[in-house]
Structures are given as C-alpha cells and as structure tokens.
C-alpha positions as CSV (number, residue, x, y, z in Angstrom):
1,M,87.7,122.3,109.0
2,K,84.7,123.9,106.8
3,S,82.4,124.1,109.6
4,L,85.2,126.3,111.5
5,V,86.2,128.5,108.6
6,F,82.2,129.1,108.5
7,V,81.8,129.8,112.1
8,L,85.0,132.0,111.9
9,A,83.8,134.1,109.0
10,A,80.4,134.5,110.9
11,A,82.1,135.9,113.8
12,L,84.4,138.5,112.1
13,P,83.3,142.2,111.7
14,I,81.2,142.4,108.3
15,P,82.3,145.8,106.6
16,A,78.9,146.6,105.1
17,L,77.3,146.6,108.4
18,A,79.6,149.1,109.5
19,Q,78.6,151.6,106.8
20,L,75.2,151.7,108.1
21,P,74.0,155.0,109.8
22,T,74.1,154.8,113.6
23,K,73.2,157.2,116.2
24,E,76.4,157.0,118.3
25,P,79.8,156.7,117.0
26,A,80.3,152.8,116.3
27,K,82.8,151.3,118.8
28,P,85.8,149.6,117.5
29,A,85.3,145.9,117.2
30,S,87.5,143.9,120.0
31,A,90.1,141.5,119.3
32,P,89.3,137.9,119.8
33,A,90.7,137.1,123.2
34,A,94.0,135.1,123.2
35,A,93.8,131.5,124.3
36,P,94.9,130.5,127.7
37,A,98.7,129.4,128.2
38,T,97.6,126.2,130.0
39,G,94.5,123.9,130.8
40,P,91.4,123.7,128.5
41,L,91.2,126.0,125.6
42,A,87.9,127.3,127.0
43,T,84.7,126.0,129.0
44,V,81.6,126.6,127.4
45,N,78.7,126.0,129.7
46,G,80.8,123.9,131.8
47,V,82.2,121.6,129.0
48,A,85.8,122.1,128.4
49,I,87.1,122.3,125.0
50,P,90.3,120.4,125.1
51,R,93.7,122.1,123.7
52,Q,94.3,119.3,121.7
53,R,91.4,120.4,119.5
54,L,93.2,123.6,118.8
55,D,96.3,121.8,117.8
56,L,94.9,119.8,115.4
57,V,93.2,122.6,113.6
58,L,96.5,124.4,113.6
59,R,98.2,121.3,112.0
60,Q,95.6,121.1,109.2
61,Q,96.3,125.0,108.6
62,A,99.8,124.8,108.6
63,A,99.3,121.9,105.8
64,R,97.6,124.5,103.7
65,G,100.3,127.2,104.2
66,V,98.9,129.1,106.8
67,A,101.5,130.6,109.4
68,D,100.9,130.1,113.0
69,N,100.6,133.1,115.0
70,E,98.6,134.5,118.2
71,Q,95.8,136.2,116.2
72,L,95.3,133.0,114.2
73,R,95.2,130.9,117.4
74,A,92.9,133.7,119.1
75,Q,90.6,133.3,116.0
76,L,90.6,129.7,115.7
77,R,89.8,129.8,119.6
78,E,86.3,132.0,119.0
79,A,85.6,129.5,116.1
80,L,86.1,126.5,118.1
81,I,83.9,128.0,120.9
82,N,81.1,128.7,118.5
83,N,81.3,125.6,117.4
84,E,80.8,124.1,120.8
85,L,78.0,126.7,121.2
86,L,76.3,125.4,118.1
87,F,76.9,121.5,118.8
88,Q,75.3,122.3,122.4
89,E,72.2,123.8,120.7
90,G,71.9,120.9,118.1
91,T,72.1,118.6,121.1
92,R,69.3,120.6,122.9
93,N,66.9,121.2,120.0
94,G,67.1,117.8,118.7
95,T,69.1,118.6,115.3
96,A,71.9,116.3,116.1
97,K,69.4,113.4,115.9
98,K,68.1,114.1,112.7
99,P,68.7,111.1,110.4
100,E,70.5,113.3,107.6
101,V,72.4,114.6,110.5
102,Q,73.4,110.9,111.7
103,Q,74.2,110.2,108.3
104,Q,76.8,112.8,107.7
105,I,78.3,112.0,111.3
106,D,78.6,108.4,110.2
107,L,80.1,109.4,106.7
108,S,82.5,111.8,108.5
109,R,83.8,109.6,111.0
110,Q,84.3,106.7,108.4
111,E,86.4,109.2,106.1
112,V,88.3,110.3,109.1
113,I,89.2,106.6,109.9
114,A,90.1,106.0,106.4
115,N,92.2,108.8,105.9
116,A,94.1,107.7,109.1
117,V,94.7,104.3,108.0
118,I,96.1,105.7,104.6
119,N,98.2,108.1,106.5
120,E,99.7,105.1,108.8
121,F,100.2,103.0,105.7
122,L,102.2,105.8,104.1
123,R,104.2,106.5,107.2
124,T,105.3,102.8,107.7
125,N,105.6,102.4,103.8
126,P,107.6,105.7,102.8
127,V,108.8,106.9,99.5
128,S,112.3,106.7,99.2
129,D,114.7,108.5,97.0
130,A,115.5,105.2,95.1
131,D,111.8,104.8,94.4
132,I,111.6,108.5,93.0
133,Q,114.6,107.9,90.9
134,K,113.1,104.8,89.7
135,E,109.7,106.0,88.7
136,Y,111.4,109.0,87.0
137,E,113.5,107.0,84.7
138,R,110.5,104.8,83.7
139,A,108.4,107.6,83.1
140,K,111.5,109.0,80.8
141,V,111.8,105.7,79.1
142,Q,108.1,105.4,78.4
143,T,107.7,108.8,76.9
144,G,110.6,108.2,74.7
145,E,112.9,110.9,72.8
146,R,110.7,112.3,70.3
147,E,107.1,113.6,70.2
148,Y,104.4,114.0,67.4
149,R,102.0,116.1,66.3
150,A,99.2,114.5,64.0
151,R,95.7,114.6,62.9
152,H,93.3,111.5,62.6
153,I,89.7,110.8,61.2
154,L,87.9,108.2,63.2
155,V,85.2,106.2,61.7
156,A,83.1,103.2,62.7
157,N,84.0,100.5,60.0
158,E,86.3,99.7,57.2
159,A,84.0,100.8,54.4
160,D,83.5,104.4,55.8
161,A,87.1,104.3,56.1
162,K,87.8,103.5,52.5
163,T,85.2,106.4,51.4
164,V,87.3,108.7,53.6
165,L,90.4,107.4,51.9
166,A,89.1,108.0,48.5
167,D,88.0,111.3,49.2
168,L,91.3,112.5,50.5
169,K,93.0,111.0,47.3
170,K,90.5,113.2,45.6
171,G,92.1,116.4,47.0
172,V,89.3,117.1,50.0
173,K,91.0,118.5,52.6
174,F,91.9,116.4,55.7
175,E,90.6,119.0,58.2
176,E,87.4,119.4,56.1
177,I,86.6,115.6,56.2
178,A,87.7,115.4,59.7
179,Q,85.3,118.0,60.8
180,K,82.5,116.6,59.0
181,K,82.7,112.7,59.6
182,S,85.1,112.2,62.2
183,L,83.6,110.4,65.5
184,D,85.9,111.8,67.8
185,E,84.2,114.6,69.3
186,G,87.0,115.8,71.3
187,T,89.2,116.6,68.2
188,R,86.6,116.8,65.5
189,P,86.0,120.8,65.7
190,K,89.8,121.1,65.4
191,G,90.0,119.1,62.2
192,G,91.2,116.1,63.9
193,D,94.3,117.8,65.5
194,L,95.7,115.5,68.4
195,D,98.3,118.3,69.3
196,W,101.6,117.4,70.4
197,N,102.0,113.9,72.0
198,V,104.2,111.1,72.8
199,P,103.5,107.5,71.5
200,G,102.8,106.0,74.6
201,N,99.4,108.4,75.0
202,F,98.0,106.6,72.2
203,D,96.8,103.1,71.5
204,K,99.7,101.0,70.5
205,A,98.3,100.1,67.1
206,F,97.8,103.7,66.4
207,A,101.2,104.8,67.6
208,D,103.0,102.2,65.7
209,A,101.5,103.4,62.6
210,M,102.1,107.4,63.3
211,M,105.9,106.5,64.1
212,K,106.2,104.9,60.7
213,L,105.0,108.1,58.8
214,E,107.2,110.5,57.2
215,K,106.3,114.2,58.0
216,G,103.5,115.3,55.8
217,K,102.4,111.7,55.1
218,M,99.1,109.9,56.0
219,T,98.2,106.2,56.2
220,E,97.4,104.5,53.2
221,V,94.9,101.9,54.9
222,A,92.9,102.6,58.0
223,V,94.5,101.7,61.5
224,R,92.1,99.8,63.5
225,T,92.2,100.3,67.3
226,R,89.3,99.6,70.0
227,F,87.8,103.0,69.2
228,G,87.5,102.2,65.4
229,Y,89.1,102.7,62.2
230,H,91.5,105.7,61.9
231,I,93.0,107.7,59.1
232,I,96.3,109.2,60.4
233,L,98.1,112.3,59.3
234,L,101.5,113.3,60.7
235,E,102.3,117.1,60.6
236,D,105.4,117.0,62.5
237,V,108.1,115.5,65.0
238,R,110.3,117.0,67.5
239,P,112.7,115.9,70.2
240,V,110.9,115.5,73.7
241,N,112.0,118.2,76.2
242,F,111.8,116.2,79.3
243,P,112.1,118.0,82.4
244,P,114.8,117.5,84.8
245,L,114.0,115.2,88.2
246,A,114.2,118.4,90.5
247,Q,111.6,119.9,88.5
248,V,108.9,117.2,88.7
249,R,109.9,115.5,92.0
250,Q,107.1,116.2,93.8
251,Q,104.6,114.9,91.1
252,V,106.7,111.8,90.9
253,Q,106.4,111.4,94.5
254,Q,102.4,112.0,94.7
255,R,102.4,109.4,91.7
256,I,104.3,106.8,93.7
257,V,102.0,107.5,96.7
258,S,98.8,107.1,94.5
259,Q,100.1,103.6,93.1
260,K,100.9,102.5,97.0
261,V,97.5,103.4,98.0
262,D,95.8,101.8,95.0
263,A,98.0,98.5,95.6
264,M,96.7,98.5,99.1
265,L,93.0,99.2,98.2
266,R,93.3,96.3,95.5
267,D,94.9,94.0,98.3
268,L,92.1,94.5,100.6
269,R,89.3,94.2,97.9
270,A,90.9,90.7,97.2
271,K,90.9,89.6,100.7
272,A,87.1,91.1,101.2
273,K,83.7,89.5,100.4
274,I,82.0,92.3,98.3
275,E,78.5,91.4,97.2
C-alpha cells in the first residue's frame, strides 16, 4: 500500500503550486472520476484493472480505520491507474528487469505468502475467550500482589562487591557509589534506581533477595546472578494495581496470537533442514 499512498499523494493538488502567479485565473482542480459500478475498475492502454484490486485496498484501509466512501474510492481508483501506468512504463523501459527490482519483487511475494499462511493458521486456530481468561489469570499470578522499588549496584566479581559493601558501611551514599561503579549502564546515571517493578521482571536470585529485605535495608552480601554481583537496596513496597481484563483484553489477545505464531514457527523449524 505504500506505493499507492505515494502515487495518490502525487496526484493530489499541491497548495504551494497554487500560490504561484499565473497570467490567467487558476482553474479549480477537477475531482477524481468515480469508479464505474460494474466491470473493470479502469482500462489503461488496453489493460484492465480488476475491481478486486480496489476491494483489497479498501479492506487494507478499513483495517487502518479509514472510512469507506465515494471520495476514497475515487482517489484509490486514480492511484491504481497511476500504478498501472508506472508499471507499464517500467516494463517498457527495462526498469522491471533490474536485479534490485526483481529482488524486491521476490521479497514482497514471499512476505505476502508468509502473511497469508499466518492469517490462515490464525483463522483455523482462533483465540477463544477461555484462552484470554487463562492467560490473564496466569499473568496475574505471575505478577503477584506487591511491587517493589529498589536500587542496585552491579559489579563484576565478589572482591569488587566487598569493596562496595565496605564503602556503604562507612556511610558513602548508595546513589553515589552506583553512579561511579555500577556496571548497569541503564540505571547507573540514576544512582542504580530500578523504578517500580514486580519480582517476575528480575532474575530469580535477585528477586528472592529483594523480597526478603525490609524497606530501607540493603543486602548484607552481594547477590550473584548471570549478570554479575549485585548489592540491593529496597526503598519501598506497595500493592500491585492490576488492571481489569476488560482494560487489557486486546493486549492479552495479541500476546496469545504472538505465542501461537511463535509455536508454529518453532514447529516448522524443527521439521526443516536449515544449514
């Protein structure tokens, strides 16, 4: 649809050109001709543009929230005519045979078929209300009832962790050490602040140690994860405000769709010979 949008934009009047001085009064731009009610959408140099092509583009536009009306149909008809003219010109002057053009055609063809396979798979394997409810409950259990606000200092080894703990016991501020020594580039500028998070978002060893802390306390020894060694400071705890299903239904459904497609692809990969 990108090419259609481009051609359509090129076909519309450009305000900047209308402002140029002319010797004669500018004539009003004529509206695009309405599409015929039956038969081909149009015929360009003897080549018929099938009406189904307009129907396909209208469905694509409807999926984007564009309302169907006669003005839109007329504009899309002009865009499809322009595309046919450009296609014929590209065929005539050899542009269509260029290797890079053929590669794009092959890629586009592959993507269209791949998307069609996915759509057919989802049609025959729809997401049910029970699926949505089950995934919602699973996410709710995984999230838990409380969320935590913590800071951490990440270092590479146990020796560095002991040095950091010694400095903290001497009264050096946690944020100051985090900004100077933490290896976590995402939180280091913020003094190690991890913001509000549920335990499920962290490495299990990290989450287990964090949940055992009292507010305002830090771990007495470093916690080892696959990322390195962490000194954790728990700043606050609060109940999770888990949204009702009606509010997140669409996101839950999209997650299930993604999971179904991933499972299908894993199955295809398992059966395929990939070298």
